[in-house]
N, C-alpha and C positions, 0 to 999 in steps of 0.2 A: 325459920319460914310464915309464922306469923309475921312476923314484922316486913317483908321482903311484901308478905301480900294486903299490909297497911301502908305502902311505902308506895306500892305499884295503884293504891288504890284515892289513895292520895294525890299522886301522880296524876295520874288519870280525871279524878274531876277538878283536879284545876286546869289540863290543856281541854279540856270542855269549858270548862270558863271563859278561857280566853279567847276560847274559838268561838264562842257567842258574838265578841265584838267584833267588827267587822267596819271598815276607812271608809265614808260615803264620798261619792265629788257631788259635791253641791253645782258644780255650774254646769249640770245634766239637764234638758228638760224632761224633770221628772217631780212627779209629787212620791213626795217620803209619807210613807206612817210617819206619826209622834213618838212610836217605841222606837224602833229602824231607826232615827233619829238622836235621842236622847241615849241609848245603848252602843254609839255609833263609837268608832275611836277618837270620832273628830270632839265628839261633845261631851264623853263621859269624866270625868275631873273631877276630884276633889275640889272639895270648898279651897280656896284661896288663889286658887289656880286660875284662869283665863285658858280656856277651850279655842281650842283651835276652827273649832266653827264660828267664834266670836266675830260681829262685822262681816259676816258675809252673807251673802241672798240666799235662800232658802225658801223651796216651794214645798205647802207642809200642804196633803187631806187628813184633814178627821172631818167626824160629824158635829156640827152644832151645838154645847151646850148649852139647851135651855133654860137654863137654872139660870146659867151667867152670862144674858146679853145685857149689859151695861150701857148702854146709848150716854146715859148722866157722866160715864168715867171713863169713855169712847174708849172702853172697852170689851173685849166677846172673849170665851171658850173657847178650843179645839176639844175634843173626846177624841184619843185613838179608835179607826173607826170596828176592828176587832179585838183590841182589849181597853176598855174606861176607864180601868183603873190609871193609865198614862192620860195628860192633857196640856196641851200649850195657855200661854195667857197670847190673847191681841192685842195689841195699842196701836189704835187709826190714828192717825194725826188730827184734826180739827178740821183741817179744810178737808176732809172728806168722810170722815165724820155722817154727817147726815145720808151723804147716797149711801154707805155701806150698812146701817141700818136698820135704811129704810130697805134694804134687800132681804138682812138677816133675820129683822125684828121677829118673825111669824116661822123663821126655817128651822126651829131645835129638831135633830137630829137627824133633821138634813146635812149630805156630805155637799164640804164648803173645801174650794183652793184655793189656798192663799200663798201671796207670795209676802217676801215681805226681807226685812234685813233682823237680825240675832243676836241677840241681848242677853250676858249671864248676868245672874248674882248669885251672892251666897244664900242659903234661905235654912234658916235652924228647921232643924226638925226633930219634935221632940227631945231626946238627949244628943240627936248628932247634926252633923250640917252634912245640904245636897248643892251641888249646884245645880239652879235651876234657872231655865230660857224665857225668854218672852219675843214676840215674832212682831217687829216695829213696821206697820203698814202705813205709807205714807202715801197713797194714789186709792182712789175707789175702785180703780182699772185692776187692783189686787189681788180682790175681794170678789171670788164667784161660785155663786151654787152648779152641782154638780149636776 
């Protein structure tokens, strides 16, 4: 009886975990939260694996991380508006850098809507490895404040 309860608990927990991940349609005209993107079946893959979402155009909605606006490096970070534990790096093409950073330089904490191409890389995190992503922005009109 106890064995069956343990097995049932494991199966329910495992199915719940799998049920949390869903496939996102990146072709929709919808801005996604960062957590939803990173936990989707499109992007949640182990290190060494190219995710389905890599190379796709994505629309991300996040708050501008005031501590990580780096115009000298043509990058900034967005934080998930509902959970600041999730973030994504945004790399801006040098041809659009001046316009983008004049827009966001004093926009820390404000919601930004950013479009770009997703690129993935393997990142060592402690004793493990995570597949992480950057959003590549080519033009200034791909970044706007809400």
